[in-house]
N, C-alpha and C positions, 0 to 999 in steps of 0.2 A: 331652597334659595339661600344657601349658607353664605354668610358674609364674613370676610376676613376681619380680624381684629383691627379696629380703627385707632390711629394715633390719638384721636380726639377723646378716646375713652379715659385717657390719663387726666384730662382736664374736663371731665364730664360736667362739672359744676357750672361751667360758663356757657354750656350749650342748652338749647331747648330740649326737653325730654322727647318731644315728637321727632326732632331731627335725629337724636340718638337712636330712637326706635326704628326709624326708616333705615338708618345706616346698619343697624343690627338685623334688619329684615324681620321685624316683628310688629304685629298690630297690638297696641296696648290693651285693646278691648277683647281680643281673642286669645292672645298668648301664642306660644310655639306649638307646632304640631308634634306628634310623638316621634315621627321619623327624623324631624329636624333636631329634636332633643338628643336622640341617640347619636346622630352624626356629630353634634357639638360636644357630647361627652367624650367621644373618641378624640376629638381635636384638642379639647382643653383639659381633659383628665378630671379626676374627682375633685369636688370642692372640699378639700381637706387641708389643714395646716401641715407644713412640713413635719415629718416624724423621723426620729432616729431609726436607722435600719435595725431590724430585730437581731438579737444575738444569735450568731450561727450555731448550728448543732454541735460542731466540733469544739467550739469554745465552751459551750455548756458542759460537754463531757469532760474537757480538761479541767474545768472548775471543780469537778468532783475530787480532783487529786491535789487541790491547793492546800488542804489542811496539813500542818507541819508534821503531826504524828503519822499521817499516812505516808508522807515522804520518808520519814525516818524508818518506818516499817519496810517500805520498798527497798531502801538502801541496805537494811540489815538482812533482808531476805536474799538480795543479790549477793551480798558478801558471804552468806551462809552457803549459797549454791556454789560459789567459786571455791570455798574452802572444803565443803563437805557434800551434803545431800542435795543434788540438783532437783530431784523429784519434789522434795518438800518446797523448794523455792518456787517451782512452777505452780504447784497447787496454791500456795499463798498468793502468788500473783494473780491467778485465775479468780480466787475468792475476792480479792480486792477489786478486780475489774468488775465482777458481778455486783459487788456492793455499789460501785460507781454507776453501773447501769441502772440499778434500782433507784438510786438518787436522781439520775438523769430522767428516768421515767416519771418519778414523783414531781419533779420540777416541771416537766412537760405537761403533766396532767393539770397542775395548778395554773399554768399559763393558758392552757386551752379553756379552762373554766372561766378565767378572768376575761379572756378575749371574747368569749360568748356573752358574758355580761355586758361588756363594752358595746358589742354589736346591738344588744337589746336596748341599751341606753342611748343609742344614736339619736341626735336631735332631728327634729322635723320642721318643715316649713310649709306654709300654705301658698300655693301658686295658682295662677290662671293659665291653663293650657287647653289645647285641643278645642278650638272654637268657643272659648270663654268658660269652659268648665273649671270650677274651683276644685283643686285637688290638694291632698296632703302628701308630701313626699319627703324622703330623707334629704337633709341639707347637702349631703355629699353628692347628690344627683343634680344639683342646680347647675345651670350653664349660663354664660353671658347671653342676654336676650330674654331670660325668664322674667315674668311679671310676678313679683312677690307681694303678698298682702300681709301687713303688719298690724298688730294690736297690742294694747298694754300687756306687759308680761313676756313678750317675745324677745328672744335674743336675735339680733339682726343676723341672718344666715350668710350674707355675702355683702360685698360693697354695692350699694344701691343708689341710683339717681332717682330721687323721689319725684313723682309726677301728680300725686293726689294726696292731700294732707288734711286731716281733721284734728286740730288741736294736738298735734304730735309733739311729745317731748321725749328726748333720748338722753340717757346717762352714758356719756362717753369717757368716764373716768378710767376705764380699762385701757383706753388708747391714748388719751391726751393728759390724764392725771387731774383734770378739772372735775371737782366734785359737784358743781352746779349743773343741773340738767339743761339741755339746749333745746330751745323751741325751733321747730323745723318749718321750712316753707317749701314751695314746689317750683317757684320761678327761677330762671337762670340768674347767675351772679355776673356782675360786670367783669370784663377781661382784666387780668392782672394776677398778681401773686396772692393767693389766699392760703393761710395755714389750715391744717386739718380742722381745728376748732372753729374756724370761720366759714367753713363750707356747709352752710345751714340747709342746703337742699340735698345733702348727701347723708346716707345712713351707712355706717361702716360695720363690717363683720365683727361680731363679738361684743358690740355695744348693746345696751338694754333699753327697750321701749318702756317708759314708765307711765305714759299717759297718751290717750288718743289712739287714732288709727291712721293708716297711710297705705299707699301703694307705691312700689318702686321697681325700677328696671335694673336688673343685674348687669353691672358693667365690669366686675372683676370677681374671680373665684379663687379659692385655694391659696397657693403661695403668691398669687398676683394681687391679693387684697392688701390693704394697709397693715392689717394684723398679721397676715402671712409673711410680709417682709420683715416685721419685727421678730416673729417666731423663728425665721431662718437665722437671724443673728443670735438668738438666745440658745438654740439647740434644744436637746432633750432634757427632761427632768428625771430625777431618781424617784423610785417608789419608796415611800416612807414605811418603816416597820410599824406593826400594830403594838399597842401597849403590852399585850401579852407576850409577843415576840421579844420585846425589849427586856421584860422581866425574866423570861426564860434564858435569854442570852447572858444576862448578868448572873443569873443563878448558875448557868453552865460554866462560866469563867471561874466562879468560886469553887464549884465542885471539881473542875479540872485540876486546880491546884492540889486539892486533897487526893484525887486519884493519882496524879503524878508522884506525889510524895509516897503513897502506898506502893506504887509500881517500883519506885527507886528502892524502897525498903525490901520488897520481894526480891529484886535483883541482888541487893547486897547480901541478904540472908542466904540466897541460893548459892552465890559464889563462895561465901564463907563455909558452906556445907560441902563444897567440892564439886558442885554442878558445873558443867561446861559454861564458860563465860558467854559464848555466842548463843547457846540455847536459852540462857537466862535473859539475855538482852532481847531476843526475839519474843520470849514469853512476856516480859515486862512491857515491851512496846505493843504487842498484840492486845494485852489487857487494856492498855491505855486507849488504843484505837476503839476497842469494843465498849469500854465503860464510860469514856468521856462523852457526855450528851451534846456534842457540838451540833448534831443534826436536829435537835428538838425544835428550835425556831423554824427551820425549814419544813419539818414535817407538820408543824402547826399551821404554816402557810397553806400547805396542801389541804389540811382538814378544813381550814376556814374557807378556802376557795371552793372546795367540793360542797361545803355547807351552803355557801352563797349560791352555788348553782342549783342546789336542791330547794332553796328558798323560792326560786322562780316557779317551782311547781305549785307553790301556794300563793302565787301571784304577787310576790314581794321581790322587787329588784334592788339588789344591794349596790349602792354607788360608792361606798367607802367600807373597806374590809373590816376595820375595827368595830363597826356597828354590829357585825355578826357575833362577836364575843361579848358585847355589852347588852344585847337584847334581853338576856335573862335577868338583867338587873332592873328593868323597867318596873316602877311602882305606881306611876300615874300615867294614864293615856289621855291627853287633851285632844278631843276630836271635834272637827266641824260637824254640823248637823246634816246639811243638804248634800246628798250624794254619797256620804260616808256612812251615816247612820240611817239615812233614808234612801229611797230608790232613785232619786233624782229624775223621776218621771212625773213632772208637774202636770196636773189636770185642773182646768178651770172649774171650780166648784160653785162659786157665787159671783154675781155681779149686780151692781145697783147704780143707776144713774141718779144724779142729784139735780133736779130742776131743769134738766135738758133731756131731749129724746135719746133713746138708747143708741141711735145711729151716731150721735156725736161722741158718745163714750167709746164706741167701737172704732171710730175714725182715729181718735187719739191713741188707742191701744195699738192700732196697726201702724200708724205713722211714727210714733215714738217707740221704735222697735228695731233692733239690729239683726234679727233673724232673717234668713234668706231661704228661698225655695231651692230644694235640691232634687236630685233624680228620684230619691226614695222618701220624700217628705221634707219637713222644715229642718234647716240647719242652723245651729246656734245655741245660745244658752237655753237650758230647759224651761226657765220661766218665760223667756221671750217666745219660744216655739209654742208653748202651751197657750199663750195669749193669741197668737195668730191662728192656732187651731180652733180656739173658742170662737174667734171672730168669724172664721170661715163656716163653722157649724151654725152660726147665727145668721148666715146668709149674706155676709159681707163679701164683696169682690175684692179680695186682698190685693191681688196683682194690679187691678185697674185703679184702685185707690192710691197705691204707691206710685204708679206711673203718672197719674193725674196730678198729684201733689208731691213732686220730687223734693228731696231734702236740700235746702240751701246751706244749712250750717248745723252744727251739733255741739253740744256740751256733754261729753260722755259721762257715764256714771263713775263716781269715785266714792271711796269709803267714808270720806269726811262729809260730803254733802248728802250722801245716801239717796241720790236722785239723778236722773238724766233728763236732758231737754233736746228737742230738735226744732229747727226753724224752717218754715215753709212760706211760700208766697200767698198773700191773701188780698185780692184786689190791688190797690196801689200801695199796700203796706205789707205787713208780715203777721204770721200767726205762729206762736210757740206752743208746743205741747210738752208737758212735764209729767214725769212718772217716777214714783219713789215711795219710800216708807211713809206711812200716814203722819207720824210725828215730825217728819221732815217737810212734807208738802203742805199739810193743813195749816200750820202757822203762817204760811205765806199766801194763803187764800183770803179773799175778802168775804165777809159774811159774819153771822153771829150764831144763832141757835142751830142752824143747819150744820155748822162745823162741829159743834159739840155733839150733835146727833151722829155725825159721820165718825167721830172719834170713838163714841160708845159702840157703834156698829163694828168698827175695826177691832176693838178690844174683844167684843163678843165672838167674832169670827176667829180671832187669834186663839181664844181659849178652846176652840174646837180643833186646834192644830193646823189652822190654815195660815198660809203666808198671804198677808194683805198688802195691796198696793193702792195708793191714791193716785188719781189721774186728774190733771188740771190743764188749763190753757190760758193764753194771754194774747191779745191782739195789739198791734202797734203800727205806727207810721214810720216811713223811711226804710232804711236797709236792714237794720237789726243785727247784722253779722259782726259789727264792731263791739257790741255790748259784751261785758263779761257775765259769767253765770249768775253771780250774786245780784247784779243789776237787773238781768232779764227775768229771773225767777222771783218776781215780786208782784203783788196785786193780782194774783191768779184767780181764775174762776174755777171752782171745783166742778168737775164733770161727773165724778163717781168713784166707786171703790170696786176692785176685783179681788176675789179670794181664791187662792190656789191651794191645792192639797198635794203633799208629797209624802206618801205613806212610808212607814218604817220598813227597812229591809226585813224579810222574814227571818234571816239568820242573825240579825242584830241582837235580838233578845237573848238568844243562847250565848252569843259572844260576850255580852255584858255580864251574864251570870257566870260564865267561865272566868272572866276577869276577876270578879269578886271572890270566887273560890280560890284563885291564884294569888290573892293578896294585892291585886292591882286595882286601883281606883279609877273608874272611867269618869271623865269630866267633859261636859258639852260646852263648847264655845261657839256662839253663832251671832250673826248680825240680825237675826230675826227678832220679832216682837217677843217680849218676855213670856206672855201667855202662851204663844205658839211653842216656844222653846220648852217651857215647863210641861206642857201637855205631852209633847213627844218624849221628853226625858222620863216622865212618870210611866208612860206606856212601855218604855224600854227597860225600866228598872234602874235608871241612873239616879233619878230623884224619887223620894218617897212621899206619899200623901201627907200633907200637913206640915212637912218639914220646911224650914227657912233655908232653901237651897238655891235661890236665884239671885243674881247680882247683875244689875244693868251697867252699861258702860258709863253712864252719867254718875251712878253711885260709886263705881270704882274710881272714877277720876277724883272724887272727893276724899278718898282714903290715902293716907301716907303709906310708905312701904311697910312699916311695922304693923299697921292696922290691916293692910292687905294680906300680909303673911299670916296673921291670925285668922282672917276670914277664909283664906285658901284651904284651911283644914276642914271647914264645914260646907263650903259652897261647891255644889256639883254642877250648876248651870250658870253660865255667863251669857247674857243676852244684850243685843244692841251694842256690841263691842266693836271697836275698830282694830285693825291689825296691829297698831302700835301698842295697844293695851295687852296684846298677847304676850309681848316680851315681859311686861310687869307680872303677868300671871305666872309665866314660867319661872321668873326669878323669885317670886313669892313662894312657890312650891319648892324650889331648890333650896331656899333659905330654911325650909323646914326639913331638909335632908332627904327630899324625895328625888327620885331619878325619873326624869320626865321625857316622855315621847310626845311630840306636838305635831299635829297635822296642819297642812296649809296648802293653798293652791294659787294665791294671788301674788302680785308683784310685792305688795307691802308685807306679805307673810314671811319673806325671805329672812329678815333679821330675827324673827321669832324662831324660825327653823334652825338658824345657826346657834341661837342661844340655848335651845333645848338640847338635852343629852343625846336624843335621837330625833332628828328632823324627818318627818314623813310627808312626802309630796304626793299629789294625785297624778297618776299616769295618764288618765283619760282627760279629765277636765282641768288639770293644772297648767300653770304657765311655765315657760322655759326657765325663768329665773328661780321659781320655787323648786323645780327639779334640780337645778344646779346647786342650790343651797342645802338640799336635803341629803341625808345619808341613806335613806330608804325610799323607794318609790312604789306606791301601790298600783299595780297594773289594772286593777278592777275598781279602784276608789272605794273599797269596802272596809268598814270597821272590822268585820270578822277577819279580814286578811291581816290586820295589825295583830290581833290576838293569835292567829295562826303563826305569824312570824315570831312572836314572842315564844310560843310553844316550841317552834323549830329552833330558835336561838338557845333556849334552855337545853334542848337535846344536843345541839352541837357542842356547847360548852361542857356538858356532862361527858361527852365522848372524848373531848380533848383531855379532860381530867383522867379519864380511864386510860388513855394512851400514855400519859405521863406516869401514871401509877404503874402501868405494866412495864414501861421501859426502865424506869428507875429501879423497880424491884428486881428485874432481871439483871441489870448491871450490878446491883448490890449483891445479889447471889454470887455472881462470878468473882467479884472482889473478895468476898468472904472466903470462898473456896481457895483461892490462890494465896490469900494473906494468912489464913490460919493453918494451912497444911504444914509449912515449914516450922511454925511455932509448936505444932503438935508432934513433930518428928516424923511426918509422913513424906513420902517422895512427892515429886511434882505431880499434881493430880491431873493436869491438863497440858497438852502440848499447844504451841502457838496456833497450829492449824485447827485444833479443836475449838479454841476460843473464837477464832475468826469465823468458823463454820456456824457455831451457835449464834453469833451475832448476825450472820447472813440470813439464816432460816427463821430466826425468831423475831428479828426487828423489822423485817420487810413486810411481806403480805399479811401475816397474822396481826401485826400491830395496826396496819392501815385498815384492815377489815373492821376494826372497831368504829371507823367512821360510818359504817352502815348500820350500826346498832340502833334499833328503834328507840323512841322515847320511853323512858321508864314509866310504869304505872304511877299515876298520881303526880306527874311532872307539873301539872297545872293546879295541884292542890297543896302546894307548898309556897311559902313566902318568897318574894324576889331575893336574889342573891345581892348582898351589899356590893356596890361597884368597886370598892377598894379591897374586897376580900381576896386574900392570896389564893392562888391556884392550888397551893399545898395545904389549904385549910381542911378542917374536918378529919384530921388524922392521916392525911395522905403520906407525909414524909415518915411518920411513925410506922405506917403500914409497910412502906418500902424497906424500912430498916429491919423490922422484925421478921417479915416474910422472907427477905433476902437472907437473913441470918438462919432461918429455918431451912431454906434451900441449901445454903452452904453446909449446915450441920448434916443434912441427909446425904449430901454428896460425899463428904468426908467420912461419914459413918459407913457408907457402902464401900468406900475405898479401903478403910481399915478392915472391914469384914472380908473383902476379897483377898487382901494380903495375908490375912490370918487363916484363911481356909485353904487347905491342901497346897499351901506354898505357891499360890498363883503368882505369876510375874506381874510387874507393875503395869505392863501394857494391858493386861486384862482388867486391872483395877481402873486404869485410865479410861478404858472403854465403858465401864459401868458408870463412872463419874460423868463422862461425856453424855451418856444416855439419860441418866437421872436429871442432869442439868437441863437438857432439852425438853424432856417430858414434863418436868416440874414447871417450866415456864409455860407450856401449853395448858397444863392443869390450872395454873394461876390465871391465864388468859380467859379460860372458860368461867372461872369463879368470879372474876371482877367485871363481868358484863353488866352487872348492876352493883351499886354500892350498898344496897340494902336487901333487894329481893333475891330469893334463892334461884339458882339456875333451874331447879326442877319446876318451879312455878312459871318461870319465863318460857321454858321449852327449848330444847336443843336446836330446833329448826327455825327459830324466830330470827336468826341472823345466819342465813345460808352462806354468804361469802366468808364469814369468819369460820364457820364449820368446815368449809372447803379448804381454807388456808391451814387450819389445824391438821386436817387429814393429809394434805400435801406435805406438811412438815414432818409428820410421823412417817410417811412413806420414804421421804428423803433420808431421815435419820436411820431408819431400818436398813436402807440401801447401803449406807456407810459401814454398817456392822456386818451384813450378811452377804453382800455381793463380793465375790473373790477379787475382782479387779479394783474395787474401792478399798479393800482392807489394807494393802500396802501403802496406798496413798494417804489414808487417814490414820495409819498405825493402829488399827482396831483388830479385835479378835471376836469371833462369833460367840455369842452368849447362849447358854442353854436356856430351855424354856423356863426353868425355875428362876434363873438369873434375870431373864427378861421380865418375868412376872414380878420379881422383887423390885425391879426398876419402876414398873408401872405402879406397884403398890406404894412405893416411897413417894412417887409423884402424886398419887392420890391423897397422901397425907397433907400435902400443900392445899389441895382442893378442899378437903374436909376442914382444915384449920381456917381457911378464909370463909367458908360457909358458916362456921361457928362464930367468927367475928361479925358477920352480917346478922346472924340471929341475935347476937348480943346488942347490936345497934338497933334492931327492930324492937327489942324488949325495952329499950330506953326511951321510946317515943312518948 
C-alpha cells in the first residue's frame, strides 16, 4: 500500500504524527513490512547525502602524466624519434606508459581499500519493522515511513517527526549553529512559519541526541533532508594528506632540486666531452624521472590504505588514515573497564533486600530497567539484561509486571547523577523507582544505621570485583511527571542492593603483559566503585598489590592541573570518574610527554576521544557520536584488539621506512653511477632506456611487496617511537647515501673492467652496468627486510610476495640480455656465464655489506 510523497511532509511539524503515519501508510506500532521497504527504497533511493561523482578511470590514468619531468621526457623522446632512432622512442614511451599503469593500479588499490573501510564504518539505525520487530539497519536503507528509535549518543539518521519523547535533548549545532541543546516534544506546532531551530517536534539528520529517548517517523531521506539540501550547496570535500605524506612531499621537493642540479651537471659535462646533445638530454631527463621521489607520498598512501585494510583483520577499523602511522607511538592506553577489559557479560551474583520482601526489590529491578525482550533473549545494556535475567530466574513474571505497571515517565541515567528513575501509577498517586551507584542513591534515602550497613555491604561486594547498584523507591500524590530528577529523587526508601560480576576477558591479562613489555602503560578509567576497579586492575596486572594506584573522581576534582600531571605518572586506576574528567586525564598525561590512546563509548566521551592522540571507540556498544569522534573503532570492544592494532601499526610504519630506505638507496645508486662516470673519464654507463627500465622493474612490485613484510621479532619488546621522530631517523639517510655509493662504485668498477678486458665495446660494458644495477637493488631489497635481523634468521620464504617479485624482476632482466628480439631494443649484448656470475657476485657484495651493517647494529644493543 505504497503512498505517494505528501506535500504536507514539508511542514510535518504542524501535523499530528498519527495523521502523517496514515498518509505514509504505516502503523507506528508495527512499522513497515519488508516488501514495502524494498518498494520505497526503489522509489526514494538510498538515504545518503549527495556525493561528488567518482573520478573516472581515464582521468586517473591521465593524472599519471601530469608530472612536469614526465612531460619533458615524452617531448624529448618524440624529438629523438623524429631526428634519429624511432625504436628507442617507442620503447621509452612504452616504459613510461607501463610506469603510469603501475601508478594507476596502486591508486586504484588504495581507493578500493579505503572504500571498503568506509562501507564497514557505515552508520546504523534502530527501527521498528515487520510487525513491530526492533531491527538494526544501515542508515542508507531507511525510507519515508520508517519508525526510528533514538537514544542518547545516536546521530539522527534522517529527518524525523517525533511521536514519542522521553526527556529528549538534541544538539542541532551542526545544522543551526546554536550550541545550546534543544528539548524536544511530540505534539504538533501551531500553523505558521517556524524556523528550523523552533521545530521542537522534529529531529533532523546529522544532529546529535545528547539525552533521553524518543521514537520518530521518517519524513525525508538523503538529499531531501535539511542537511542534504545544505550538502548539495556545499559540494564535495578534499581528502587531507597525512602528516607523513606532507613530510615526504616537502622532502621530495628539496631532493628534487638537488637531483635536477646533478642532472644539469651530467648534461653539461657530457656535452663538453662531445656526447650527442639529444642523447645527453634524454639521459639527464630520464635520470630525473627515475631519481626524483615524487611518487613517495602516493606510495605511502597505498601502504597506509593497505595497512588500514589489514587492521580490520585484527578487528580494528581505521576512520582516519593518519592514525595508522601514529599507532606505533602510543605510550599510554587509557581503557574503560566494562566490556573492554572485561567480558561485558554481567551475571547477577548477589542480592539483598533491606526491610522489605524480596518481591519488592525484584519489582523495582524489573520496572526501573530499559532492557527489552528479543527473539533470542534480552536486548539492551548488559547490566540491565542481567538484572531481568536474575529476576526471571527468581520466579518473577517480568512481562506481566511490565504490562501491569507501565511506565508513565522516566529520568534516564546520566554520568552526573549516576542513577536513573522511572515513574509508575500507584493508586491515586505515583511510585518512583530509582536505581544507581550506592554512593549516589544511599545519601538520598531516609534511615540511619541500615544505610551505613548497606554502604559497608556495597564496599565489601565491590572489593570482590562486583558492580554494585542500590535500588530505592518513593511514593507521592498527584501526577509526578512535572518534577525534575533532583526534586523527585529525595526521601527515598532503600529497597536493597544487587551485585553483578563481569569477569575479565581471558586474553586481557596477556594483552596487558604485552603492553608492559612494549613500553606501553595501561591505565583503567571507569565509573565503577574504587574497590571493584582496583580488584579487576590487580587481577589483570594493571595495578600491583599494595601500591597507591587508584584515584577517584572526587579526589581528582580537588587536584589542580599541576598536581594531576604529577599524579598521572603513578596512578593506574581512576574510579567513579565522569566523562569530563577523562579530558583532564588525557591532558595530564600529554603534559608529561606521553602519547595517549583513549577509549570511549558514550556521548560525553567524544571530547576526550578528540583530545587524545588516538581516540578509540567501541564498535559494538559505543554510540554514534563516539565513533564519529574516534580515529579507530574496535569491532569487538576488546582491549587486546587495541594492543593488536598497536602491534600492526608498528609493523606498518616499519614497512614504510623499509620502502623509503629501498627507494632512496636505489635512486642514490643511479645518481652516483651517472654523476661519477664522466668525472672518472668513463663513457656513459647507462642509456635512457636502461634508466627507465630499472626504475620500472625495481620500483614497482618489489617495493610494494615490502607492505606484506611480517612484523619483526621483538616488535612489541621495544619502546614506543617518539611521535615527532623523523622517518629518516636511526641512520636511514646515511644508509641510503653509503649503500648508493657502494652500488655506484660496483657498477663503475665493472664498466672499467669490461672496457679494459679484450677491448670490449661500450655496449657490453653498459649491459654489465645495467645488470649489476638491477641485481644490486634486488640484493639490497632482500637485505633490508629487517633493520636488524639477518635474512638467514628471517627465512627467505617468510615474505612470499616479495620473493616472487624479486624472481620476476630477475627473469625480466635476463630476458633483456639474452632474448634476441629484446637485445636491439635495450641495446644489450649477451653476457658469458662468467660475466653474469661476476654481476651476481658484485650484487652479493651489497647484500653482505648490509648484513654486516645489521650485525653491527645488533652488537650495539
